[in-house]
N, C-alpha and C positions, 0 to 999 in steps of 0.2 A: 481592722485594716492594718496591714503591715507597714511599719515606719522604719526607715533606716536612720542610723546615727549620722550626725553632721559630717564626721570624718569620712564616712563611706562615700560621700559625694566626690571625693578626690581619688577614688580607687582606679579610675580608668588609666591603665597602663602604669600605675604607680605601685611599688611594693607595699604589701599590707602594713608592715611595721612603720613605714614612712608616713603613710596616710593616717594611721591610727594615732601615732605618738608625736608626729611633727607637722601635722597639717597647719597648725597655728603659727609655725615659724617659717615654713618653706613653700607652702602650697596655696595659702590664702592670700590673695592680692593685697588687701590692706596691711597684712602682716609683713609682706615683702617690702612694701614701701616703708613701714615703720622701722623694721630692723636694719634696713640698709642706710643708716645714718651713723656717722662716726662716733658720736657720744654714746649711742646705744651699744655699738660693737665693743667699745672700750669698757663699758660697764659690764657686759657679759664676760669679757676676758680680764676683768679686774685691772683694767688700765694697761694691759700688756700687748695689745694688738700691734702697735707700732714696732715694739721690740721684736716680737715674733716674726713680723713681716720682714724686718731688716735682717734678721738672722737667716731666714729662708733664702732671701736674695743673696746673702753672702755665701751660702752653700752652693750657689750656682756658678761661682767663679771657676773658670777653667773647665767648664762642663764639656762633655764630649760632643762633637759635632753630630747633628742629626735632628730629628723631629722631637718636639716638646709637647707633652700632654699634661694638662691640668685636669685632674680627675675630680669632677663635680664643681659646681659654681660656689663662690664664696662671697659673702657680703664684704663691703669695704673696697679697698684699693688694690687688692692682690692682682686681679686680672690686668688692670691698666698698668700696674707696675711691671708685670711680666712682659707685656707688650713693649713697654719702653726699654726694658732690659734687652729684649730680643731684637730691637731695632726694626728691621724690615722682615725678619724671619716670621713665619706663621706660628700661631699658637693654637693647638687643638684643645677644645674645651668640651668635655663630656658631662652631661647631666641627664638623669631620668625624667626630670620635670621640664617640660617645654617652657613653662612660665618663668623658671629660673634662667634658662638660656636667653629668653627674650629680655629679661631684666638686665642681665649682664651685658648684652649687646647695646641696649638703650643707654647705658651709663657711659659708653665710650664716645670719644670725639669722632666725627665723621671719617677722618683720615685713618683712624685705627680700626674701623669696623671690617675692612677688607682683609686685615691681617689676622682676624679671629675666625677660626674654622670650627663651627658648631656641630655637635653630633648628639642627638637625643637617644641615649641608650643607657641601660642599666649597668652600673659598675661591676655587678656580679657576672655579667656576660658580655664582654666587650667584643664588638664585631670588627676587630682589627686583625690583621695578619700577625702571626708570630714574629717577634723581634721588630716591631714597627717603630719603636721609639727609643731615643737615646737618653731622654730625661723624662721622668714622671714626678709630678708634685701632688701630694695628697695633703690637704690642709684642713684639719679638724673634721674629718669624715669618719674615721674608724670607731670612735667612741659612740657614734650615733647609730651603730648597727648592732643587731644581735650577733652572737658568736658565729653562727653558721654563715650569715651574710658577710661578715667581716673576713672570714677565712676564704670565702670564694672570691672576694674582691682582691685580697692580697695575692691569691693564686693567679687571677686574671692579669694583675699588674706585672707579675713576674713573667707571665707568658708573652706579653707584648713588649717587654724590655729587652733590648738587644745586648749582646756581649760587650762589656766595656761601658754599659749604660749606667745611669745614676738614678736612684729612687730616693726621694726626700719626703719624709713624713713629719708633719708638725702636729703635735698632739699633747694631751695630758701626760704627765709623767707616770711611771709605774709606782703604785703604792705610796702616795704622798702623805702617809699617815702622820708625819711630823710637822706638816705645814699647818699654819694657824687656821686656814680655811677648813681643812679636814678636821681639825681638832675641835672647832666650834660646831657642836652637834646640830644645832638648829640650821646653821648655814649649810652644813653638809647635807642634811635632809632635804633642804630646798633645792640644792643643786641636783641631787639624785632624783627628786620628783620631776624636774624638767628634763633630766637626762637619764632615762630609765635603764640604759645599757652601760652607763659609765662605771658602775661598780664592778661589773664583770671585766670591763676593759682594764681597770686598775690592777686586776689580779693576773692579767695575761702577760706572758713574755712574748712580745711582738717579734723580737729578733729570732727567737727559737721557732716561732710559727713560720716566719718568712723563709728561714733556712730549710725547714721541713718541706714546705710547699715547693721550694726551688728544686730540692732533691727529687721530688715526685716528677718534676718536669724535665729532669736530666740537666739541671742547671746548678750553678754555684753562686751563692750570694754572700757577701761579707759586709759587715758594718765597718765603715771607715771614720765616721764622726758621730758624736752625740753632744749636743749643746743643751745644758739645763738652764731654764729660764724661770725667774720669779721664785727663787729659793727652792728649785726643783719641783715646782708644781706643774710646769710645762716642760716640753723637750722638743728638740729638732733633731731627728735622726737621719743619717745619710748612709745609703747602702750602694754597693757597686757590684754589678754582675761580672764575674770573672770567667776566665776560660775553663 
């Protein structure tokens, strides 16, 4: 009798890599409840969540007017913090997993829920018009994707970002080989066990990929800021779409 693996139960409308490697973190309801607690989030990010969130919000200062897109759901206070920052402006939130969108909505106060506009779609194929958004925030998504999916997501982000718009990416830093976490072999192996695409991400030049994808789309993207966090283990990158 044919038997499927546990992760295959989550495949309905979900990318194969996400179901196979991250069902335990993002698709299984008990895990969603467990991971969405601040002490757990802080542990995963080595105590740097608050600092990374604060830096991301600082990068929104004087942002261009227009629609705001948060690309995929995030555990913790990011979405509620963005809604507070935006005041009464809407926040578009996209995720491929309906269970994540539901979880994000359920965490909000009743008065905030109407401000959040949810869309269940794959970040690799955004069903928005070209130049739809003035600001896009991607918070710890890139390293959880295989190379091909990552490149498609970056290309889609550029496609829907308008001229003068701002793209903010919060992620692991490139080649953190001098950091104590990386240098402790056992700790690094554990991190790479749970994050199977992180090693490739460490080796990539995200800025070069973004500029290359922008050129393919007839656009020009330039990096305006980079903030290194936790002795350069993490980074917050800011890009602007120019004429």
